C-alpha positions in Angstrom: 47.9 30.3 18.2 45.1 32.4 17.3 44.2 31.2 14.7 44.6 26.6 15.5 41.5 27.4 18.0 39.4 29.1 15.2 40.5 26.1 13.1 40.2 22.9 15.2 36.2 24.6 16.2 35.2 24.7 13.1 36.5 21.9 12.6 34.2 20.2 15.4 30.9 22.1 14.0 31.0 20.7 10.8 31.7 17.3 12.0 28.6 17.8 14.8 26.9 19.6 11.6 27.2 15.8 10.0 26.6 13.8 12.3 23.6 15.5 13.6 22.0 15.6 9.9 23.2 10.9 9.3 20.3 10.8 13.1 18.5 12.7 11.4 18.4 11.0 8.4 18.3 7.4 9.6 15.4 8.4 11.5 13.2 10.0 8.6 14.5 6.5 6.4 13.8 4.4 9.8 10.1 5.5 10.3 9.6 6.4 6.9 9.7 2.7 5.5 6.0 1.5 4.6 3.6 3.6 4.8 -0.4 3.3 2.6 -3.4 5.3 2.8 -6.8 4.5 1.9 -9.1 7.4 0.3 -12.3 7.3 1.0 -14.5 8.5 -1.2 -18.2 6.5 -1.0 -17.6 4.8 2.9 -18.9 1.1 2.9 -22.1 1.6 4.7 -22.0 0.0 7.9 -25.6 -1.7 7.4 -24.4 -4.2 5.3 -22.2 -5.3 8.1 -24.5 -5.4 10.9 -27.8 -6.3 8.8 -26.4 -9.1 6.5 -25.0 -11.0 8.4 -24.3 -13.5 5.0 -21.9 -10.7 3.5 -21.0 -12.4 1.1 -18.4 -10.5 -2.0 -17.2 -11.6 -5.4 -13.4 -10.9 -5.6 -13.2 -10.2 -9.9 -10.3 -10.5 -11.7 -8.5 -7.2 -10.3 -7.0 -5.0 -14.0 -5.6 -2.1 -14.9 -5.4 -0.2 -18.3 -1.9 1.3 -17.5 0.4 -2.0 -19.2 3.9 -1.2 -16.9 1.4 -3.3 -14.0 2.5 -7.0 -14.3 0.6 -9.8 -14.8 1.9 -11.7 -12.4 2.0 -8.9 -9.5 -2.3 -8.4 -9.7 -2.5 -12.3 -9.9 -0.8 -12.0 -6.2 -2.6 -9.6 -4.9 -5.5 -11.0 -5.8 -4.3 -14.4 -4.1 -3.4 -12.3 -0.7 -6.6 -11.0 -1.3 -9.0 -13.7 -1.6 -6.9 -15.4 1.3 -7.6 -12.8 3.9 -11.0 -12.7 2.5 -11.5 -15.8 2.9 -10.2 -16.2 6.6 -12.0 -13.7 7.8 -15.1 -14.9 6.8 -16.0 -12.2 3.3 -15.7 -14.6 1.1 -17.6 -18.7 1.6 -19.1 -21.2 -0.7 -22.9 -20.0 -1.5 -24.7 -17.0 -2.9 -22.1 -14.2 -3.5 -24.2 -10.3 -2.5 -21.4 -8.0 -3.2 -19.4 -7.9 -6.2 -15.5 -6.4 -5.6 -14.3 -4.1 -9.2 -10.1 -3.0 -7.8 -8.2 -1.7 -10.9 -4.7 -0.5 -10.4 -4.0 3.1 -11.4 -0.9 3.5 -11.0 2.3 0.7 -10.6 5.7 2.2 -9.8 8.1 -0.9 -8.3 11.7 0.3 -9.0 14.2 -2.1 -10.1 16.8 -4.7 -9.1 19.5 -3.2 -9.6 18.8 0.7 -8.1 16.7 -1.2 -5.2 19.9 -1.7 -3.8 22.4 0.0 -4.4 20.7 2.8 -4.1 17.9 1.9 -1.1 15.8 5.3 -0.4 17.9 7.5 -3.3 15.9 5.5 -5.8 12.4 6.9 -4.9 10.2 4.2 -3.5 7.6 1.8 -4.8 4.2 2.9 -4.8 1.4 1.2 -6.1 -2.8 3.0 -6.5 -6.1 0.8 -7.1 -9.5 1.8 -7.3 -11.4 -0.3 -5.2 -15.0 -0.5 -6.1 -18.0 -2.3 -4.3 -20.8 -3.9 -5.6 -24.4 -4.6 -4.3 -26.4 -7.2 -7.2 -28.9 -7.1 -6.5 -29.5 -3.5 -6.9 -26.8 -3.2 -9.3 -26.0 0.3 -6.9 -22.4 0.9 -5.5 -22.0 1.1 -2.4 -18.8 1.8 -1.4 -15.9 3.5 -3.2 -11.9 3.6 -2.0 -8.8 5.2 -3.6 -5.9 3.1 -1.8 -2.6 4.0 -1.8 0.9 1.9 -0.8 4.5 2.2 -1.0 7.3 2.1 0.3 11.1 2.8 0.6 12.4 -0.6 1.8 15.4 -1.7 -0.4 14.6 -5.4 0.5 10.9 -4.9 -1.2 9.2 -7.2 -3.4 6.6 -7.3 -5.5 5.5 -10.0 -4.1 5.4 -7.7 -0.4 4.1 -5.3 -2.5 1.2 -7.3 -3.2 0.6 -8.5 -0.2 0.7 -5.1 2.2 -1.9 -3.7 -1.3 -4.5 -6.5 -0.1 -3.6 -5.6 3.3 -4.5 -2.7 3.2 -7.6 -3.0 0.1 -8.5 -5.9 2.5 -8.9 -4.1 6.0 -11.2 -1.4 3.8 -14.0 -4.4 2.7 -14.3 -5.3 6.2 -15.1 -2.2 7.3 -11.8 -0.2 8.3 -10.6 2.7 7.0 
């Protein structure tokens, strides 16, 4: 009789521990879905926003030395970024006074089968790009940053990652962090 009670308590304790681990795992996964950070090396001088009512960026083609970065990904980031900056009035017709150079430093996207079947257990997608803003008159660098976008959601496509990355870059270029 005493042995039966101990076994029952032991089994109930294991079920309780497994439930706690599962609940914590779900909470972590739901809160960790998409992350994005910007490491600013040289913040954009806020004077360019205050003094320069005609701030007009020239967006150069996105580049990468990493051969694993698909051309269509860089084109998608470029396209999303251009739309975001045009909507905010940072890219207009006329003389451009600041150039934006973007270089993809790190690119890691999980493959479809692995992402679909293993989800967050397959690791995450990660994009890291260096952003440089150059004053066209002086040739001086007025801002530099690294933008890091990562995501573990299994439903994220390459286009979704390009859009998320472009939004984070646009935030920096509009004077945010």
